[in-house]
One Martini backbone bead per residue (centre of mass of N, CA, C, O) as a GRO file, in nm:
protein
  346
    1UNK     BB    1   2.107  -1.380   1.974
    2UNK     BB    2   1.849  -1.292   1.749
    3UNK     BB    3   1.567  -1.116   1.660
    4UNK     BB    4   1.372  -1.162   1.381
    5UNK     BB    5   1.149  -0.924   1.461
    6UNK     BB    6   1.344  -0.718   1.416
    7UNK     BB    7   1.436  -0.448   1.277
    8UNK     BB    8   1.600  -0.276   1.082
    9UNK     BB    9   1.842  -0.077   1.114
   10UNK     BB   10   1.910   0.220   1.152
   11UNK     BB   11   2.055   0.488   1.096
   12UNK     BB   12   2.333   0.608   1.250
   13UNK     BB   13   2.247   0.893   1.126
   14UNK     BB   14   2.033   1.122   1.178
   15UNK     BB   15   1.869   1.335   1.022
   16UNK     BB   16   1.839   1.644   0.983
   17UNK     BB   17   1.611   1.885   0.950
   18UNK     BB   18   1.713   1.982   0.681
   19UNK     BB   19   1.748   1.708   0.546
   20UNK     BB   20   1.448   1.632   0.565
   21UNK     BB   21   1.331   1.868   0.404
   22UNK     BB   22   1.483   1.795   0.142
   23UNK     BB   23   1.361   1.516   0.107
   24UNK     BB   24   1.066   1.600   0.100
   25UNK     BB   25   1.095   1.780  -0.152
   26UNK     BB   26   1.203   1.570  -0.345
   27UNK     BB   27   0.952   1.381  -0.331
   28UNK     BB   28   0.747   1.590  -0.418
   29UNK     BB   29   0.876   1.634  -0.697
   30UNK     BB   30   0.865   1.343  -0.793
   31UNK     BB   31   0.560   1.321  -0.773
   32UNK     BB   32   0.497   1.543  -0.980
   33UNK     BB   33   0.659   1.417  -1.221
   34UNK     BB   34   0.495   1.156  -1.226
   35UNK     BB   35   0.227   1.282  -1.290
   36UNK     BB   36   0.306   1.419  -1.559
   37UNK     BB   37   0.396   1.154  -1.698
   38UNK     BB   38   0.108   1.017  -1.690
   39UNK     BB   39  -0.038   1.239  -1.855
   40UNK     BB   40   0.137   1.239  -2.116
   41UNK     BB   41   0.108   0.930  -2.115
   42UNK     BB   42  -0.037   0.711  -2.366
   43UNK     BB   43  -0.192   0.624  -2.641
   44UNK     BB   44  -0.140   0.945  -2.654
   45UNK     BB   45   0.089   1.178  -2.682
   46UNK     BB   46   0.127   1.471  -2.485
   47UNK     BB   47   0.243   1.760  -2.466
   48UNK     BB   48   0.357   1.928  -2.200
   49UNK     BB   49   0.240   2.208  -2.264
   50UNK     BB   50  -0.050   2.112  -2.306
   51UNK     BB   51  -0.087   2.005  -2.023
   52UNK     BB   52  -0.028   2.269  -1.867
   53UNK     BB   53  -0.254   2.429  -2.001
   54UNK     BB   54  -0.493   2.245  -1.910
   55UNK     BB   55  -0.433   2.271  -1.600
   56UNK     BB   56  -0.457   2.593  -1.589
   57UNK     BB   57  -0.673   2.599  -1.857
   58UNK     BB   58  -0.959   2.480  -1.859
   59UNK     BB   59  -1.139   2.324  -2.121
   60UNK     BB   60  -1.314   2.183  -2.423
   61UNK     BB   61  -1.105   2.031  -2.537
   62UNK     BB   62  -0.953   1.733  -2.598
   63UNK     BB   63  -0.714   1.772  -2.404
   64UNK     BB   64  -0.882   1.842  -2.148
   65UNK     BB   65  -1.044   1.579  -2.139
   66UNK     BB   66  -0.816   1.382  -2.113
   67UNK     BB   67  -0.683   1.505  -1.860
   68UNK     BB   68  -0.944   1.540  -1.660
   69UNK     BB   69  -1.117   1.253  -1.731
   70UNK     BB   70  -0.875   1.031  -1.759
   71UNK     BB   71  -0.575   1.070  -1.651
   72UNK     BB   72  -0.591   1.217  -1.376
   73UNK     BB   73  -0.763   1.016  -1.216
   74UNK     BB   74  -0.569   0.779  -1.251
   75UNK     BB   75  -0.300   0.911  -1.129
   76UNK     BB   76  -0.427   0.979  -0.854
   77UNK     BB   77  -0.510   0.699  -0.779
   78UNK     BB   78  -0.220   0.587  -0.779
   79UNK     BB   79  -0.114   0.770  -0.555
   80UNK     BB   80  -0.309   0.683  -0.333
   81UNK     BB   81  -0.249   0.381  -0.330
   82UNK     BB   82   0.061   0.400  -0.284
   83UNK     BB   83   0.045   0.564  -0.019
   84UNK     BB   84  -0.139   0.372   0.140
   85UNK     BB   85   0.022   0.111   0.130
   86UNK     BB   86   0.285   0.221   0.247
   87UNK     BB   87   0.162   0.312   0.515
   88UNK     BB   88   0.035   0.039   0.594
   89UNK     BB   89   0.305  -0.108   0.610
   90UNK     BB   90   0.434   0.058   0.836
   91UNK     BB   91   0.212  -0.004   1.043
   92UNK     BB   92   0.233  -0.319   1.041
   93UNK     BB   93   0.529  -0.334   1.134
   94UNK     BB   94   0.459  -0.211   1.413
   95UNK     BB   95   0.223  -0.388   1.507
   96UNK     BB   96   0.387  -0.678   1.441
   97UNK     BB   97   0.698  -0.659   1.467
   98UNK     BB   98   0.742  -0.677   1.132
   99UNK     BB   99   0.946  -0.618   0.845
  100UNK     BB  100   0.747  -0.826   0.647
  101UNK     BB  101   0.505  -0.651   0.649
  102UNK     BB  102   0.194  -0.640   0.452
  103UNK     BB  103  -0.105  -0.631   0.308
  104UNK     BB  104  -0.045  -0.875   0.118
  105UNK     BB  105   0.102  -1.083   0.300
  106UNK     BB  106  -0.124  -1.078   0.546
  107UNK     BB  107  -0.416  -1.058   0.375
  108UNK     BB  108  -0.566  -0.782   0.355
  109UNK     BB  109  -0.621  -0.749   0.052
  110UNK     BB  110  -0.788  -1.009   0.025
  111UNK     BB  111  -1.001  -0.932   0.243
  112UNK     BB  112  -1.097  -0.676   0.094
  113UNK     BB  113  -1.177  -0.818  -0.163
  114UNK     BB  114  -1.392  -1.006  -0.046
  115UNK     BB  115  -1.575  -0.789   0.073
  116UNK     BB  116  -1.630  -0.642  -0.197
  117UNK     BB  117  -1.745  -0.887  -0.358
  118UNK     BB  118  -1.966  -0.966  -0.163
  119UNK     BB  119  -2.129  -0.701  -0.166
  120UNK     BB  120  -2.175  -0.706  -0.482
  121UNK     BB  121  -2.325  -0.980  -0.479
  122UNK     BB  122  -2.559  -0.935  -0.261
  123UNK     BB  123  -2.549  -0.591  -0.297
  124UNK     BB  124  -2.591  -0.442  -0.564
  125UNK     BB  125  -2.550  -0.096  -0.584
  126UNK     BB  126  -2.503   0.007  -0.251
  127UNK     BB  127  -2.207   0.112  -0.160
  128UNK     BB  128  -2.056  -0.146   0.013
  129UNK     BB  129  -1.755  -0.196  -0.072
  130UNK     BB  130  -1.586  -0.029   0.126
  131UNK     BB  131  -1.685  -0.138   0.405
  132UNK     BB  132  -1.633  -0.437   0.336
  133UNK     BB  133  -1.328  -0.406   0.291
  134UNK     BB  134  -1.260  -0.312   0.575
  135UNK     BB  135  -1.357  -0.566   0.728
  136UNK     BB  136  -1.176  -0.765   0.574
  137UNK     BB  137  -0.905  -0.644   0.662
  138UNK     BB  138  -0.947  -0.649   0.962
  139UNK     BB  139  -0.986  -0.959   0.991
  140UNK     BB  140  -0.716  -1.051   0.860
  141UNK     BB  141  -0.517  -0.905   1.052
  142UNK     BB  142  -0.625  -1.013   1.319
  143UNK     BB  143  -0.576  -1.310   1.255
  144UNK     BB  144  -0.274  -1.305   1.199
  145UNK     BB  145  -0.194  -1.174   1.464
  146UNK     BB  146  -0.310  -1.393   1.657
  147UNK     BB  147  -0.144  -1.639   1.541
  148UNK     BB  148   0.154  -1.492   1.605
  149UNK     BB  149   0.110  -1.473   1.894
  150UNK     BB  150   0.323  -1.610   2.140
  151UNK     BB  151   0.594  -1.742   1.947
  152UNK     BB  152   0.825  -1.579   1.924
  153UNK     BB  153   1.046  -1.673   1.685
  154UNK     BB  154   0.788  -1.789   1.511
  155UNK     BB  155   0.616  -1.544   1.430
  156UNK     BB  156   0.700  -1.477   1.147
  157UNK     BB  157   0.629  -1.745   1.013
  158UNK     BB  158   0.335  -1.748   1.102
  159UNK     BB  159   0.251  -1.494   0.957
  160UNK     BB  160   0.325  -1.572   0.668
  161UNK     BB  161   0.153  -1.834   0.658
  162UNK     BB  162  -0.119  -1.694   0.729
  163UNK     BB  163  -0.121  -1.491   0.502
  164UNK     BB  164  -0.110  -1.695   0.269
  165UNK     BB  165  -0.361  -1.857   0.338
  166UNK     BB  166  -0.559  -1.619   0.330
  167UNK     BB  167  -0.507  -1.527   0.044
  168UNK     BB  168  -0.586  -1.785  -0.100
  169UNK     BB  169  -0.866  -1.819   0.019
  170UNK     BB  170  -0.990  -1.541  -0.056
  171UNK     BB  171  -0.931  -1.549  -0.356
  172UNK     BB  172  -1.098  -1.796  -0.415
  173UNK     BB  173  -1.372  -1.681  -0.325
  174UNK     BB  174  -1.371  -1.441  -0.510
  175UNK     BB  175  -1.360  -1.600  -0.774
  176UNK     BB  176  -1.623  -1.755  -0.734
  177UNK     BB  177  -1.813  -1.511  -0.715
  178UNK     BB  178  -1.739  -1.391  -0.994
  179UNK     BB  179  -1.835  -1.644  -1.151
  180UNK     BB  180  -2.123  -1.644  -1.050
  181UNK     BB  181  -2.158  -1.349  -1.197
  182UNK     BB  182  -2.027  -1.386  -1.487
  183UNK     BB  183  -1.738  -1.313  -1.501
  184UNK     BB  184  -1.465  -1.264  -1.663
  185UNK     BB  185  -1.142  -1.368  -1.660
  186UNK     BB  186  -1.021  -1.090  -1.716
  187UNK     BB  187  -1.152  -0.946  -1.471
  188UNK     BB  188  -1.025  -1.129  -1.258
  189UNK     BB  189  -0.734  -1.078  -1.328
  190UNK     BB  190  -0.736  -0.769  -1.290
  191UNK     BB  191  -0.812  -0.776  -0.987
  192UNK     BB  192  -0.576  -0.977  -0.881
  193UNK     BB  193  -0.338  -0.782  -1.012
  194UNK     BB  194  -0.417  -0.503  -1.063
  195UNK     BB  195  -0.593  -0.196  -1.145
  196UNK     BB  196  -0.610   0.145  -1.307
  197UNK     BB  197  -0.929   0.189  -1.434
  198UNK     BB  198  -1.186   0.393  -1.498
  199UNK     BB  199  -1.171   0.659  -1.362
  200UNK     BB  200  -1.327   0.876  -1.126
  201UNK     BB  201  -1.383   1.140  -0.921
  202UNK     BB  202  -1.571   0.987  -0.728
  203UNK     BB  203  -1.392   0.750  -0.663
  204UNK     BB  204  -1.155   0.921  -0.555
  205UNK     BB  205  -1.316   1.065  -0.325
  206UNK     BB  206  -1.396   0.824  -0.165
  207UNK     BB  207  -1.115   0.697  -0.114
  208UNK     BB  208  -0.981   0.958  -0.005
  209UNK     BB  209  -1.153   0.975   0.248
  210UNK     BB  210  -1.068   0.703   0.375
  211UNK     BB  211  -0.763   0.770   0.382
  212UNK     BB  212  -0.776   1.022   0.558
  213UNK     BB  213  -0.888   0.876   0.808
  214UNK     BB  214  -0.637   0.690   0.842
  215UNK     BB  215  -0.422   0.920   0.873
  216UNK     BB  216  -0.543   1.070   1.114
  217UNK     BB  217  -0.516   0.824   1.309
  218UNK     BB  218  -0.194   0.808   1.277
  219UNK     BB  219  -0.059   1.066   1.376
  220UNK     BB  220  -0.069   1.034   1.702
  221UNK     BB  221   0.108   0.741   1.666
  222UNK     BB  222   0.406   0.788   1.564
  223UNK     BB  223   0.557   0.761   1.841
  224UNK     BB  224   0.455   0.479   1.929
  225UNK     BB  225   0.580   0.318   1.683
  226UNK     BB  226   0.872   0.314   1.787
  227UNK     BB  227   0.815   0.127   2.033
  228UNK     BB  228   0.652  -0.110   1.900
  229UNK     BB  229   0.889  -0.206   1.711
  230UNK     BB  230   1.049  -0.313   1.990
  231UNK     BB  231   0.805  -0.387   2.166
  232UNK     BB  232   0.585  -0.421   2.429
  233UNK     BB  233   0.780  -0.377   2.666
  234UNK     BB  234   0.903  -0.115   2.572
  235UNK     BB  235   0.639   0.043   2.545
  236UNK     BB  236   0.544   0.014   2.844
  237UNK     BB  237   0.810   0.149   2.975
  238UNK     BB  238   0.726   0.444   2.818
  239UNK     BB  239   0.394   0.472   2.821
  240UNK     BB  240   0.238   0.299   2.621
  241UNK     BB  241  -0.083   0.231   2.498
  242UNK     BB  242  -0.089  -0.054   2.347
  243UNK     BB  243  -0.386  -0.143   2.285
  244UNK     BB  244  -0.474   0.125   2.166
  245UNK     BB  245  -0.256   0.152   1.944
  246UNK     BB  246  -0.311  -0.119   1.801
  247UNK     BB  247  -0.608  -0.053   1.725
  248UNK     BB  248  -0.546   0.199   1.549
  249UNK     BB  249  -0.356   0.067   1.350
  250UNK     BB  250  -0.556  -0.139   1.248
  251UNK     BB  251  -0.764   0.063   1.146
  252UNK     BB  252  -0.586   0.227   0.958
  253UNK     BB  253  -0.476  -0.006   0.774
  254UNK     BB  254  -0.759  -0.095   0.682
  255UNK     BB  255  -0.852   0.167   0.546
  256UNK     BB  256  -0.617   0.188   0.340
  257UNK     BB  257  -0.658  -0.086   0.211
  258UNK     BB  258  -0.954  -0.071   0.125
  259UNK     BB  259  -0.927   0.179  -0.058
  260UNK     BB  260  -0.716   0.053  -0.250
  261UNK     BB  261  -0.890  -0.190  -0.339
  262UNK     BB  262  -1.133  -0.030  -0.446
  263UNK     BB  263  -0.962   0.084  -0.683
  264UNK     BB  264  -0.711  -0.162  -0.760
  265UNK     BB  265  -0.708  -0.406  -0.601
  266UNK     BB  266  -0.441  -0.646  -0.598
  267UNK     BB  267  -0.157  -0.491  -0.477
  268UNK     BB  268   0.178  -0.578  -0.447
  269UNK     BB  269   0.462  -0.473  -0.231
  270UNK     BB  270   0.451  -0.175  -0.157
  271UNK     BB  271   0.439  -0.209   0.169
  272UNK     BB  272   0.738  -0.330   0.168
  273UNK     BB  273   0.943  -0.168  -0.005
  274UNK     BB  274   0.915   0.131   0.069
  275UNK     BB  275   0.970   0.136   0.378
  276UNK     BB  276   1.248  -0.001   0.361
  277UNK     BB  277   1.391   0.213   0.181
  278UNK     BB  278   1.329   0.465   0.360
  279UNK     BB  279   1.447   0.368   0.629
  280UNK     BB  280   1.746   0.364   0.512
  281UNK     BB  281   1.748   0.683   0.468
  282UNK     BB  282   1.578   0.814   0.748
  283UNK     BB  283   1.492   0.603   0.932
  284UNK     BB  284   1.272   0.493   1.216
  285UNK     BB  285   1.132   0.763   1.239
  286UNK     BB  286   0.797   0.824   1.200
  287UNK     BB  287   0.787   1.135   1.164
  288UNK     BB  288   0.970   1.097   0.905
  289UNK     BB  289   0.867   0.841   0.753
  290UNK     BB  290   0.563   0.872   0.668
  291UNK     BB  291   0.562   1.106   0.459
  292UNK     BB  292   0.769   0.981   0.268
  293UNK     BB  293   0.629   0.717   0.215
  294UNK     BB  294   0.383   0.832   0.078
  295UNK     BB  295   0.538   0.969  -0.156
  296UNK     BB  296   0.690   0.713  -0.254
  297UNK     BB  297   0.439   0.539  -0.313
  298UNK     BB  298   0.312   0.738  -0.520
  299UNK     BB  299   0.556   0.735  -0.718
  300UNK     BB  300   0.578   0.438  -0.771
  301UNK     BB  301   0.284   0.378  -0.884
  302UNK     BB  302   0.284   0.588  -1.110
  303UNK     BB  303   0.518   0.463  -1.266
  304UNK     BB  304   0.398   0.173  -1.290
  305UNK     BB  305   0.141   0.265  -1.438
  306UNK     BB  306   0.284   0.392  -1.684
  307UNK     BB  307   0.411   0.135  -1.776
  308UNK     BB  308   0.155  -0.044  -1.798
  309UNK     BB  309   0.010   0.152  -2.015
  310UNK     BB  310   0.301   0.160  -2.217
  311UNK     BB  311   0.385  -0.138  -2.277
  312UNK     BB  312   0.544  -0.268  -2.523
  313UNK     BB  313   0.286  -0.445  -2.691
  314UNK     BB  314   0.062  -0.460  -2.468
  315UNK     BB  315  -0.080  -0.289  -2.277
  316UNK     BB  316  -0.264  -0.263  -2.002
  317UNK     BB  317  -0.114  -0.359  -1.771
  318UNK     BB  318  -0.109  -0.478  -1.474
  319UNK     BB  319   0.034  -0.322  -1.203
  320UNK     BB  320   0.096  -0.588  -1.035
  321UNK     BB  321   0.311  -0.693  -1.216
  322UNK     BB  322   0.525  -0.477  -1.160
  323UNK     BB  323   0.536  -0.500  -0.845
  324UNK     BB  324   0.610  -0.805  -0.847
  325UNK     BB  325   0.873  -0.789  -1.011
  326UNK     BB  326   1.006  -0.597  -0.785
  327UNK     BB  327   0.910  -0.718  -0.495
  328UNK     BB  328   0.969  -1.021  -0.490
  329UNK     BB  329   1.287  -1.018  -0.493
  330UNK     BB  330   1.306  -0.840  -0.238
  331UNK     BB  331   1.177  -1.037  -0.042
  332UNK     BB  332   1.383  -1.264  -0.088
  333UNK     BB  333   1.623  -1.092   0.008
  334UNK     BB  334   1.530  -1.048   0.298
  335UNK     BB  335   1.521  -1.340   0.380
  336UNK     BB  336   1.818  -1.409   0.317
  337UNK     BB  337   1.946  -1.190   0.496
  338UNK     BB  338   1.826  -1.291   0.767
  339UNK     BB  339   1.946  -1.572   0.743
  340UNK     BB  340   2.244  -1.479   0.754
  341UNK     BB  341   2.223  -1.325   1.026
  342UNK     BB  342   2.145  -1.572   1.202
  343UNK     BB  343   2.393  -1.751   1.143
  344UNK     BB  344   2.613  -1.545   1.240
  345UNK     BB  345   2.495  -1.560   1.557
  346UNK     BB  346   2.538  -1.886   1.616
   0.00000   0.00000   0.00000
């Protein structure tokens, strides 16, 4: 019998230090190329040379205004959201000892969304959206985690069901509050499907500061995450302060999720798909996994946002539609694959 809560096996041969550096540089280059692609393409395509000139020598021309004040804030925001959600997903998978956990599936995104909407409804214009989103995500993850603990083999199913129930409930309350504020259905739809529009550098700086705090908390815990992913008993046996590490991971994942929701609304499946794919490439060692996961998440969402912004004939499609279209089938594949593995061992 196998434990369904165990993560997918790591690569048989861990990558060498040189191989890891090569992969890191490759993803950094991919991230840079995705950023340039997002800046070049929009309602009007700007030649790459003009974009590079505007980036290197900012001026007051129309191209410089478009690049620095419209497209660059949006694409940088997409990179931060993608990296934050992917890293939060990897953290939640270690925290919950569940390879199917991510901010969207366990209800953290919906909890953060409810906190942000409630703050703006009760105290509009007070800059409380970000902290309220953080407490909403924290509460949601803690509740789902508490409900799934101590249930043995049924923990994964309990977590998924709890996360689904919390997501539906919190999203419904958020929608009600937004309707009570007389927001249009199109605005509600854009929030719930996720979208990165109308970004300013101020918004990016606020969210980026919150994400940086979450990442700083995570760095010292990267070695403990390897043991936590194998279970609390294993972690305790190798001297990991389990409760302290779990608290820090919960705090970090909530900060990252809250900042992502503050910028882009409810964007699903990034935290599930990206860590899974990267783990299959570089293995489960979090010192190697986390940096590349952040870069891969940033690259993935920048490309998804560019497609969403330029998909003819629709244009300005919520980026959450793209991530759901790619991530939903992958999630179903993971469920089916684990079901086949379980039957094979019985």
